[in-house]
C-alpha positions as CSV (number, residue, x, y, z in Angstrom):
1,X,-12.4,21.0,-4.6
2,X,-9.0,20.0,-3.2
3,X,-6.8,22.7,-2.0
4,X,-3.5,23.8,-3.6
5,X,-1.0,23.6,-0.7
6,X,2.4,24.7,0.6
7,X,4.4,23.4,3.5
8,X,6.0,25.6,6.2
9,X,7.6,24.5,9.5
10,X,8.8,26.3,12.7
11,X,10.4,25.2,16.0
12,X,8.5,25.3,19.3
13,X,9.8,25.9,22.9
14,X,7.3,23.6,24.5
15,X,4.2,21.5,23.7
16,X,2.1,24.5,24.6
17,X,4.0,26.9,22.3
18,X,1.8,28.4,19.6
19,X,4.1,31.2,18.6
20,X,4.7,29.6,15.1
21,X,1.3,31.0,14.2
22,X,2.8,34.5,14.3
23,X,5.6,33.4,12.1
24,X,3.1,31.9,9.7
25,X,1.2,35.2,9.6
26,X,4.5,37.1,9.0
27,X,5.0,34.8,6.0
28,X,1.7,36.1,4.6
29,X,-0.7,33.4,5.6
30,X,-3.9,33.9,7.5
31,X,-4.8,31.2,10.1
32,X,-7.9,30.5,8.0
33,X,-5.6,29.0,5.3
34,X,-4.4,26.2,7.6
35,X,-5.5,22.8,6.5
36,X,-3.4,20.7,9.0
37,X,-0.9,21.1,11.8
38,X,1.6,18.2,12.0
39,X,3.9,18.3,15.0
40,X,6.6,16.6,17.0
41,X,6.3,17.1,20.8
42,X,8.8,16.3,23.5
43,X,6.9,13.4,25.2
44,X,7.7,9.7,25.2
45,X,5.6,8.8,22.2
46,X,3.8,6.0,24.1
47,X,0.3,5.5,25.5
48,X,0.9,8.0,28.4
49,X,2.4,10.8,26.3
50,X,0.4,13.8,27.4
51,X,2.5,16.2,25.4
52,X,0.5,15.3,22.3
53,X,-2.7,16.0,24.2
54,X,-1.4,19.4,25.3
55,X,-0.3,20.4,21.8
56,X,-3.6,19.3,20.4
57,X,-5.5,21.3,23.1
58,X,-3.6,24.6,22.5
59,X,-3.6,24.4,18.7
60,X,-7.2,23.3,17.8
61,X,-8.9,26.5,19.0
62,X,-6.5,28.5,16.7
63,X,-7.1,26.8,13.5
64,X,-10.3,26.3,11.3
65,X,-12.7,23.8,12.6
66,X,-12.3,21.8,9.3
67,X,-8.5,21.6,9.8
68,X,-6.9,18.6,11.5
69,X,-4.1,18.2,14.1
70,X,-1.6,15.3,14.0
71,X,1.0,15.3,16.8
72,X,3.6,12.6,17.4
73,X,5.4,12.5,20.7
74,X,9.1,11.8,21.1
75,X,12.1,14.0,20.2
76,X,14.8,11.7,21.4
77,X,18.4,12.4,20.5
78,X,18.9,15.4,18.3
79,X,15.3,15.8,17.1
80,X,13.8,19.2,17.6
81,X,10.2,19.9,18.7
82,X,8.4,21.7,15.8
83,X,5.2,22.1,13.9
84,X,4.6,21.8,10.2
85,X,1.8,23.7,8.6
86,X,-0.1,22.5,5.5
87,X,-1.5,25.7,4.2
88,X,-3.8,26.6,1.2
89,X,-2.5,28.5,-1.7
90,X,-4.5,30.4,-4.4
91,X,-2.4,29.1,-7.3
92,X,-1.3,25.6,-8.2
93,X,1.8,24.5,-6.3
94,X,2.2,20.9,-7.6
95,X,0.6,19.4,-4.4
96,X,-3.0,19.3,-3.4
97,X,-4.5,18.2,-0.1
98,X,-7.8,17.6,1.7
99,X,-8.6,16.8,5.4
100,X,-11.5,15.2,7.3
101,X,-12.4,13.0,10.2
102,X,-14.3,9.8,11.0
103,X,-17.1,9.8,13.5
104,X,-16.1,9.2,17.1
105,X,-15.1,5.5,17.6
106,X,-16.4,3.5,20.5
107,X,-13.6,1.9,22.5
108,X,-14.7,-1.6,21.5
109,X,-14.4,-0.6,17.8
110,X,-10.8,0.5,18.0
111,X,-8.5,-1.9,16.1
112,X,-11.4,-3.8,14.5
113,X,-13.0,-4.1,11.1
114,X,-15.5,-1.4,12.1
115,X,-12.7,1.1,12.5
116,X,-11.3,0.1,9.1
117,X,-14.8,0.5,7.5
118,X,-15.2,4.0,9.1
119,X,-11.8,5.1,7.8
120,X,-12.6,3.7,4.3
121,X,-15.9,5.6,4.3
122,X,-14.4,8.9,5.4
123,X,-11.5,8.7,2.9
124,X,-13.9,7.9,0.1
125,X,-16.1,10.9,1.1
126,X,-13.1,13.2,1.1
127,X,-12.0,12.0,-2.3
128,X,-15.5,12.4,-3.7
129,X,-16.0,15.8,-2.1
130,X,-12.7,17.2,-3.4
131,X,-12.5,15.4,-6.8
132,X,-9.1,14.0,-6.0
133,X,-8.3,11.1,-8.2
134,X,-7.2,7.9,-6.4
135,X,-4.3,7.7,-9.0
136,X,-3.0,11.0,-7.9
137,X,-2.9,10.2,-4.1
138,X,0.6,10.0,-2.7
139,X,-0.1,9.8,1.0
140,X,-3.0,9.4,3.4
141,X,-1.8,10.4,6.9
142,X,-4.0,9.4,9.8
143,X,-3.9,10.0,13.5
144,X,-6.1,7.4,15.2
145,X,-7.2,6.7,18.8
146,X,-5.9,4.0,21.2
147,X,-7.2,2.1,24.2
148,X,-6.5,3.4,27.7
149,X,-6.9,1.4,31.0
150,X,-10.0,3.4,31.6
151,X,-11.7,2.7,28.3
152,X,-10.7,-0.9,28.5
153,X,-12.6,-1.3,31.8
154,X,-15.6,0.6,30.4
155,X,-15.9,-1.7,27.4
156,X,-15.5,-4.8,29.6
157,X,-18.2,-3.5,32.0
158,X,-20.5,-2.9,29.0
159,X,-20.0,-6.5,27.9
160,X,-18.3,-5.2,24.7
161,X,-14.8,-6.7,25.0
162,X,-11.9,-4.7,23.5
163,X,-9.7,-6.0,20.8
164,X,-6.9,-6.2,23.3
165,X,-6.3,-5.4,27.0
166,X,-2.8,-4.3,26.3
167,X,-2.8,-0.5,25.8
168,X,0.4,-0.4,23.9
169,X,-0.7,-3.2,21.6
170,X,-3.9,-1.2,20.9
171,X,-1.7,1.5,19.3
172,X,-0.5,-1.0,16.7
173,X,-4.0,-2.5,16.1
174,X,-5.5,0.9,15.6
175,X,-2.8,1.8,13.1
176,X,-3.3,-1.4,11.2
177,X,-7.1,-1.0,11.0
178,X,-6.7,2.6,9.8
179,X,-4.2,1.4,7.1
180,X,-6.6,-1.3,5.9
181,X,-9.4,1.3,5.7
182,X,-7.2,3.4,3.5
183,X,-6.4,0.4,1.3
184,X,-10.1,-0.3,0.8
185,X,-10.9,3.3,0.0
186,X,-8.1,3.5,-2.6
187,X,-9.0,0.2,-4.2
188,X,-5.9,-1.6,-3.0
189,X,-7.9,-4.1,-1.0
190,X,-11.4,-5.4,-1.8
191,X,-13.8,-4.8,1.0
192,X,-15.0,-8.4,1.1
193,X,-11.4,-9.5,2.1
194,X,-11.3,-7.0,4.9
195,X,-12.2,-9.5,7.7
196,X,-9.5,-11.9,6.5
197,X,-6.9,-9.1,6.3
198,X,-7.7,-8.1,9.9
199,X,-7.1,-11.6,11.1
200,X,-3.9,-12.4,9.2
201,X,-2.3,-9.0,9.9
202,X,0.0,-9.2,6.8
203,X,-1.9,-7.0,4.4
204,X,-0.3,-3.6,3.5
205,X,-1.3,-0.3,1.9
206,X,0.9,1.4,-0.6
207,X,-0.2,4.9,0.6
208,X,-1.0,4.7,4.3
209,X,0.9,6.4,7.1
210,X,-0.9,5.9,10.5
211,X,0.0,6.8,14.1
212,X,-2.1,6.6,17.2
213,X,-2.6,8.5,20.4
214,X,-4.8,9.0,23.4
215,X,-5.6,12.6,22.6
216,X,-8.5,11.9,20.2
217,X,-11.5,9.6,19.8
218,X,-11.9,9.8,16.1
219,X,-9.4,9.5,13.2
220,X,-7.9,12.7,11.8
221,X,-7.3,12.3,8.0
222,X,-5.0,14.2,5.7
223,X,-4.7,13.3,2.1
224,X,-1.8,14.6,0.0
225,X,-2.0,14.2,-3.8
226,X,-0.2,15.3,-6.9
227,X,-1.6,18.2,-8.8
228,X,-2.2,17.7,-12.5
229,X,-1.6,21.4,-13.1
230,X,1.9,22.9,-13.2
231,X,3.6,23.7,-9.9
232,X,7.0,23.6,-8.3
233,X,6.4,21.5,-5.1
234,X,7.1,17.8,-5.5
235,X,7.3,14.7,-3.4
236,X,9.9,11.9,-3.6
237,X,10.3,8.9,-1.3
238,X,12.3,5.8,-0.7
239,X,12.6,3.0,1.9
240,X,15.5,2.3,4.3
241,X,16.6,-1.3,4.4
242,X,17.5,-0.8,8.1
243,X,18.1,1.9,10.6
244,X,21.6,2.7,9.3
245,X,20.8,2.7,5.6
246,X,22.3,6.1,4.7
247,X,22.8,5.0,1.1
248,X,19.0,5.1,0.2
249,X,18.7,8.6,1.7
250,X,21.8,9.9,-0.2
251,X,20.3,8.7,-3.5
252,X,17.2,10.8,-2.7
253,X,19.3,13.8,-1.9
254,X,21.2,13.4,-5.2
255,X,17.9,13.5,-7.0
256,X,16.8,16.6,-5.2
257,X,20.2,18.3,-5.8
258,X,20.2,17.4,-9.5
259,X,16.8,19.2,-9.7
260,X,18.4,22.2,-7.9
261,X,15.7,21.5,-5.3
262,X,15.3,22.5,-1.6
263,X,13.9,20.1,1.0
264,X,10.9,21.6,2.8
265,X,10.2,18.8,5.2
266,X,11.0,15.1,5.9
267,X,8.4,12.7,7.3
268,X,9.9,9.4,8.5
269,X,8.7,6.4,10.5
270,X,11.1,3.9,12.1
271,X,11.1,0.8,14.2
272,X,13.6,-1.4,15.9
273,X,14.1,-4.5,13.8
274,X,11.9,-7.2,15.5
275,X,14.5,-9.9,14.7
276,X,16.9,-8.1,17.1
277,X,19.6,-7.8,14.4
278,X,20.9,-5.1,12.0
279,X,22.9,-6.6,9.1
280,X,23.5,-9.7,11.1
281,X,24.7,-7.9,14.3
282,X,22.7,-8.1,17.4
283,X,20.9,-5.0,18.8
284,X,19.2,-4.7,22.2
285,X,16.5,-2.1,21.5
286,X,13.7,-4.6,22.0
287,X,15.1,-5.9,25.3
288,X,15.6,-2.6,27.1
289,X,13.4,-2.5,30.2
290,X,14.1,1.2,30.8
291,X,13.5,2.7,27.3
292,X,11.0,1.5,24.8
293,X,12.3,0.3,21.5
294,X,10.4,2.9,19.6
295,X,12.3,5.6,21.4
296,X,15.6,4.0,20.5
297,X,14.5,3.8,16.9
298,X,13.5,7.4,16.7
299,X,16.8,8.5,18.2
300,X,18.9,6.3,15.9
301,X,17.0,7.1,12.6
302,X,16.5,10.7,13.7
303,X,20.2,11.2,14.2
304,X,21.0,9.7,10.8
305,X,18.5,11.8,8.9
306,X,19.4,15.0,10.8
307,X,23.1,14.5,9.8
308,X,22.3,13.8,6.2
309,X,19.8,16.7,5.8
310,X,21.5,19.1,8.1
311,X,18.2,19.7,9.9
312,X,16.9,18.6,13.2
313,X,13.2,19.7,12.7
314,X,12.2,16.4,11.1
315,X,9.1,14.4,11.7
316,X,10.5,11.0,12.9
317,X,7.9,8.8,14.6
318,X,8.0,5.3,15.9
319,X,7.4,2.1,13.8
320,X,7.5,1.8,10.0
321,X,10.0,3.7,7.9
322,X,9.2,6.2,5.2
323,X,10.7,9.4,3.8
324,X,8.6,12.2,2.3
325,X,10.3,15.2,0.8
326,X,9.1,18.3,-1.0
327,X,11.3,20.1,-3.6
328,X,10.7,23.7,-4.7
329,X,12.0,22.8,-8.1
330,X,10.1,20.7,-10.7
331,X,10.6,17.0,-10.7
332,X,8.7,13.9,-11.7
333,X,8.9,11.5,-8.9
334,X,6.1,9.3,-7.5
335,X,6.2,7.8,-4.0
336,X,4.6,4.7,-2.6
337,X,4.3,4.4,1.2
338,X,3.8,0.8,2.2
339,X,2.6,-0.4,5.5
340,X,2.9,-4.1,6.2
341,X,1.3,-6.0,9.1
342,X,1.0,-5.2,12.8
343,X,4.6,-4.2,13.1
344,X,4.2,-1.6,10.4
345,X,7.3,-2.4,8.4
346,X,7.6,-0.4,5.2
347,X,8.8,-0.7,1.6
348,X,8.7,2.3,-0.6
349,X,9.2,2.4,-4.4
350,X,10.3,5.4,-6.5
351,X,9.3,5.5,-10.1
352,X,10.8,8.0,-12.5
């Protein structure tokens, strides 16, 4: 069965800091209750971000073998390194979750239809095993592998050409394949259209959140769903029209405050507008040779969100934009996380 879950977060002093585990235990949770550890580490968030690898290395021995780790590098600007625990509860909370993994992906499979099929198969298996209804799924969060210079050379030597020889592009292709796999598993995309969707790179999933890294060779999967039973933890989401769209966030905050709620955590994804403009005014994030555009975007959106929420321990990662909140008061919001195309733009809808 799916687990009733709660969410707790703690700051860290370095990518190797596991002291939050003591705080979790002090809060009354045994490490065996951990379903997932989701963290922000102080690396560059790009292909050679080894802070993610270090964090994964120190945390995985401390959590159950069935639990998953999902680390995102990059704490530019005011963002604070931290970890978020998804922990099991005995009683219904309003949220339920389940975790799993795909098999190890061969380098030549990364960013291809085969990766999408493996993700689809694993998500289906998790849903079937836990009896989570597709209709109740709010978010499928995936950490997926990427191609490195070494793995690219290995695949070429084996006469199994990789989907791309650009390591950074492989991050986007892996995310896209993972998102399509989620869409297939949830019935948003028919499997017989998968090859076409991989080619045109314009298909989106309403419930996919995917990021990639060099610290793993399989896909780590976390599914969050609403709980049909009563509970006081809820999710609400929206989309930002651009990196300075404070209005959309303020509307969400008004909803939470009207419910006398308290925000447990925010998960956000942001990218520099590929058209190089914000509300008609030119930006230079995509043309900076010193700092990658994803780092600019994290700093900009992270600063905006930190100011609005009064909290710097937020999960803000590069590429598409989404907001995920939990309220400790009852509410009736449904979120849709939408990933579109290789550049991972997003559109979210809120239904009362």
